[in-house]
C-alpha positions in Angstrom: 15.1 -12.0 -4.4 13.3 -10.4 -1.4 12.6 -12.5 1.7 11.5 -9.9 4.1 10.9 -6.1 3.3 9.1 -4.0 0.6 8.0 -6.0 -2.4 5.7 -3.1 -3.9 5.2 0.4 -2.7 2.5 2.9 -3.7 4.8 6.2 -3.3 2.1 8.6 -4.3 -0.6 7.5 -1.9 0.7 9.8 0.8 0.9 12.7 -1.2 -2.6 12.3 -3.2 -4.2 11.2 0.3 -4.2 12.1 4.0 -4.0 9.0 5.3 -6.1 8.9 8.7 -5.1 5.3 9.6 -3.4 2.1 8.7 -3.8 -1.7 9.0 -1.7 -4.7 8.0 -3.9 -7.4 6.3 -3.0 -10.6 4.8 -3.3 -11.5 1.1 -5.0 -14.8 -0.5 -2.3 -15.2 -3.1 -1.0 -18.3 -4.9 2.6 -19.7 -5.0 3.7 -18.5 -8.4 2.3 -15.1 -7.3 4.4 -14.9 -4.2 7.5 -15.8 -6.0 6.7 -13.1 -8.5 6.2 -10.8 -5.4 9.8 -12.0 -4.1 11.3 -10.7 -7.3 10.0 -7.2 -6.5 8.2 -7.1 -10.0 4.6 -5.9 -8.4 3.1 -2.8 -9.0 -0.1 -1.0 -6.6 0.0 2.5 -8.0 -3.3 2.1 -9.4 -4.8 -0.5 -6.9 -7.7 0.1 -4.6 -9.3 -1.9 -1.9 -13.4 -2.4 -1.8 -16.0 -4.4 -0.5 -17.6 -7.6 -2.2 -19.9 -9.7 0.1 -18.9 -8.3 3.1 -14.9 -9.0 2.5 -12.4 -6.8 1.5 -10.6 -7.5 -2.0 -7.8 -5.7 -3.6 -8.6 -4.8 -7.0 -6.3 -4.0 -9.9 -2.9 -4.6 -8.4 -0.4 -6.1 -11.0 1.4 -9.0 -10.1 3.2 -10.3 -13.3 3.4 -13.9 -14.4 6.3 -15.9 -12.6 8.7 -16.7 -15.5 10.3 -19.7 -13.8 8.9 -22.5 -15.5 5.9 -22.9 -13.6 3.0 -24.4 -15.6 0.1 -23.0 -13.6 -0.7 -19.6 -14.9 -2.8 -16.8 -13.3 -4.5 -13.5 -14.2 -2.0 -10.2 -13.4 -4.7 -7.9 -12.4 -6.9 -10.3 -10.6 -8.9 -9.4 -7.5 -7.2 -10.8 -4.2 -9.2 -11.2 -1.0 -7.8 -9.5 1.8 -7.4 -11.1 5.3 -8.9 -8.8 8.2 -10.6 -9.0 11.6 -14.5 -8.7 11.0 -14.1 -5.9 13.6 -11.5 -4.1 11.4 -13.7 -4.8 8.3 -16.5 -3.3 9.8 -14.6 -0.2 11.1 -13.1 0.3 7.7 -16.2 0.0 5.7 -18.0 2.3 8.1 -15.5 5.1 7.7 -15.9 4.5 3.8 -19.8 4.8 4.1 -20.2 7.4 6.7 -17.2 9.9 5.9 -16.6 8.9 2.4 -13.0 7.9 2.8 -10.9 5.6 0.6 -8.8 2.6 1.2 -5.7 2.9 -0.4 -3.0 0.1 -0.4 0.4 1.6 0.6 2.7 -1.1 0.4 3.3 -5.0 0.1 6.0 -6.5 2.1 7.0 -9.5 3.4 7.1 -9.9 7.4 9.7 -11.4 9.5 8.2 -14.8 9.0 8.2 -14.5 5.1 4.6 -13.9 4.9 3.2 -11.5 2.1 0.9 -8.4 3.7 -0.4 -5.5 2.4 -0.2 -2.0 4.3 -3.8 -0.6 3.7 -4.9 2.9 4.6 -7.9 4.7 5.5 -7.4 7.8 3.6 -8.9 11.3 2.5 -8.2 12.8 -0.8 -6.1 15.8 -0.6 -7.2 18.9 -2.7 -4.5 21.1 -5.1 -4.0 23.7 -2.1 -3.4 20.9 0.4 -0.9 19.2 -2.0 0.9 22.4 -2.5 0.9 23.0 1.3 2.5 19.3 1.7 5.2 20.2 -0.8 6.0 23.5 1.0 6.3 21.6 4.2 8.4 19.0 2.8 10.6 21.4 1.2 11.0 23.5 4.3 11.9 20.5 6.6 14.8 19.6 4.1 16.2 23.4 3.8 16.0 23.4 7.8 18.1 20.2 8.2 20.5 21.7 5.6 20.8 24.7 7.6 21.2 22.9 10.7 23.9 20.7 9.2 25.9 23.7 7.8 25.8 25.4 11.2 27.4 22.4 13.0 24.5 21.0 14.6 23.5 17.3 13.6 19.7 16.6 14.3 
C-alpha cells in the first residue's frame, strides 16, 4: 500500500523523449481509482496528455478496477482531467502548437499530504541517433563511476 511515493512510472519516457520542462498536475479521480493507485497497479507507459475543450486531459492511462468489494465500477482507460493553472495550460498548449512538442506523463505519485499528482513533461521526440548517444553517455557515466570506485575515490 503506497501512502506517499511513486504509484506508476513511465520509465521509457526519458529515453524516448528529451524532457524540456516538467510540471506537477492534479488528477480528478474517483475513490476506487485512488485505492487502486495506492496498490501501485497503474500503468502509464502508453498514456499521453492532450487538450479537450481548453483543458488538459490524460488519455489511455490504465488504472485497473479496485477489487476490494466496492460496488462502483469505473472504466480503466477513461480520460481523466488534469488540474493545472490556466497560465501553465496556456504555456504547454502554446509549446505544443508552436514547436510540435508532446505532453508526456512521467509518473503518478502521492505527495506528502497523500494527494495523487501527475508529473507531466513537455518533451521533444528523440531520433535513433540521439537514443544511441544517450545510451553511450549513460554507459560512460557508469564505467567512469566504476573506475573511480576501483581507484579508491568515492564520487
